[in-house]
C-alpha positions in Angstrom: 125.0 96.8 59.2 124.6 100.5 60.7 121.4 101.0 58.6 119.7 97.9 59.9 120.7 99.0 63.5 119.1 102.4 62.8 115.9 100.7 61.3 115.6 98.4 64.5 116.1 101.3 66.7 113.5 103.3 64.9 111.0 100.5 65.0 111.6 99.8 68.7 111.1 103.5 69.4 108.1 103.7 67.5 106.6 100.8 69.3 107.3 102.4 72.6 105.9 105.4 71.4 102.7 103.9 70.1 102.4 101.7 73.3 102.2 105.1 75.4 98.9 106.7 75.5 96.6 109.1 77.4 93.6 107.0 76.2 91.4 106.1 79.2 90.7 102.8 77.6 94.4 101.9 77.9 94.8 102.5 81.4 91.5 100.7 82.3 91.6 98.0 84.8 91.3 94.5 84.3 88.1 94.6 86.3 86.1 97.5 85.3 83.9 97.1 88.5 87.0 98.0 90.7 87.3 101.3 88.9 86.5 104.8 90.2 86.5 107.3 87.5 87.0 111.0 88.3 84.7 113.5 86.8 85.1 113.2 82.9 85.0 117.1 82.7 88.0 117.7 84.8 90.0 114.5 84.7 90.4 111.5 82.5 92.3 109.2 84.9 90.8 106.0 86.3 91.5 105.0 89.9 91.6 101.6 91.1 91.1 100.6 94.9 93.7 98.2 96.0 93.3 98.0 99.7 91.5 99.3 102.6 93.2 99.6 105.9 91.2 102.4 108.1 90.8 99.4 110.8 94.0 97.3 109.9 93.0 94.0 111.9 89.8 93.9 110.0 91.5 93.1 106.8 94.7 91.8 108.1 93.4 89.3 110.8 89.5 89.0 110.9 88.7 88.4 107.1 89.7 85.1 105.9 92.6 85.5 103.6 91.0 83.9 100.6 88.5 86.8 100.7 91.0 89.6 100.9 90.6 90.6 97.1 86.8 90.8 97.6 87.0 92.6 100.9 89.7 95.3 99.7 87.8 96.0 96.5 84.4 96.6 98.6 83.0 99.6 99.7 82.3 100.7 103.4 78.4 101.1 102.8 78.1 97.3 102.4 80.6 96.3 105.2 78.0 95.8 107.8 75.9 93.4 105.7 78.8 91.7 104.2 81.3 91.3 106.9 79.7 91.3 110.3 79.7 87.5 110.3 83.4 87.3 109.5 84.2 89.5 112.4 81.9 88.1 115.0 83.0 84.7 114.0 86.5 85.6 114.4 85.9 87.3 117.7 83.7 84.6 119.2 85.5 81.6 117.7 89.2 82.6 117.8 89.4 85.1 120.5 86.8 83.1 122.7 84.9 86.2 123.5 81.0 86.1 123.9 78.6 86.7 121.2 77.6 90.0 122.5 81.0 91.2 122.9 81.8 90.0 119.3 78.9 92.0 118.1 80.2 95.1 119.8 83.7 94.7 118.4 82.0 94.4 114.9 79.9 97.4 115.5 83.0 99.4 116.4 85.0 98.4 113.5 82.3 98.4 110.7 82.1 100.1 108.5 85.8 100.0 107.8 86.3 103.8 107.8 88.5 106.0 109.9 85.9 108.0 111.9 86.4 111.4 113.5 83.9 113.5 115.2 85.2 117.1 115.2 82.4 118.5 117.5 83.5 116.0 120.2 86.3 116.5 123.0 89.6 116.3 121.2 91.2 114.2 124.0 92.1 111.5 124.0 92.7 111.4 120.1 93.5 107.6 119.4 92.2 104.9 117.1 88.9 103.8 118.4 88.5 106.9 120.9 85.2 107.7 119.1 84.0 104.5 120.7 84.4 106.2 124.1 82.9 109.6 123.0 86.3 110.9 121.9 87.2 112.7 118.6 88.3 109.6 117.1 90.8 109.7 114.2 94.3 108.6 114.9 97.8 110.3 115.1 100.8 108.8 113.3 102.4 107.3 116.3 99.1 105.6 117.5 99.7 101.9 117.7 96.8 100.9 115.9 97.7 97.2 115.9 98.2 97.0 119.6 94.7 99.0 120.3 92.9 96.4 118.1 94.5 93.4 119.4 93.7 95.1 123.1 89.9 95.5 122.1 89.7 91.9 120.7 91.9 89.9 123.1 92.3 92.3 126.0 90.2 94.6 128.4 90.4 97.9 126.2 86.7 98.1 125.8 86.1 97.1 129.6 85.4 93.4 129.0 87.4 91.4 131.4 85.9 87.9 130.7 88.2 85.4 128.8 91.1 87.9 128.2 94.2 86.5 126.5 97.0 88.9 127.8 99.7 87.2 125.2 97.7 88.3 122.3 97.1 92.0 123.1 100.3 93.5 121.4 102.5 92.8 118.3 105.6 93.8 120.4 106.4 96.5 117.9 106.3 99.6 120.0 107.4 102.4 117.7 108.2 103.3 114.1 111.7 102.2 113.0 112.3 105.9 111.9 111.2 109.3 113.6 108.3 111.0 112.0 109.0 114.6 110.6 107.4 117.5 112.1 106.4 119.0 108.9 104.1 117.8 106.0 104.3 115.0 104.9 105.1 114.0 108.4 106.0 110.4 107.4 109.3 109.1 108.0 111.5 109.1 104.9 111.7 106.0 102.9 114.5 103.6 103.4 
């Protein structure tokens, strides 16, 4: 009985060991077009892009849910050509803003990248501040959802026509845990 148990344990250990590999082929994604490979001379790992959230409202609100996988696996260089109609359609159709304003919003949010302009004035620094000639970027406590909603449904970008004040906030005013003052700055997981 003990011999059979040892054999079974040995076979299981061998199968587990054989299943583990450092071979690139064994870690390849199901869809190879989603993969971004590091320089083969320095790194054999393959990275798969899972999500894009530089401008959270683009992916989470303005792109139709059925297209999220396509959007998230896309690249910023194709955003303007591929997603402008979705964004302008949302701002014009759902938010009820003018086509010109919808185009301005799409122009501010596409390509979906976190933009910074280090040679510009550093104040204010908040998400979308680059639109106003500021530095851009964002700091951890920036409420990017409220800023985005304020631009789409409110007066953040100066448009006072057809404003929907009840939709300019998600009513989440702060992170639920304090950020750290040293790297990695994010609050501890809980």
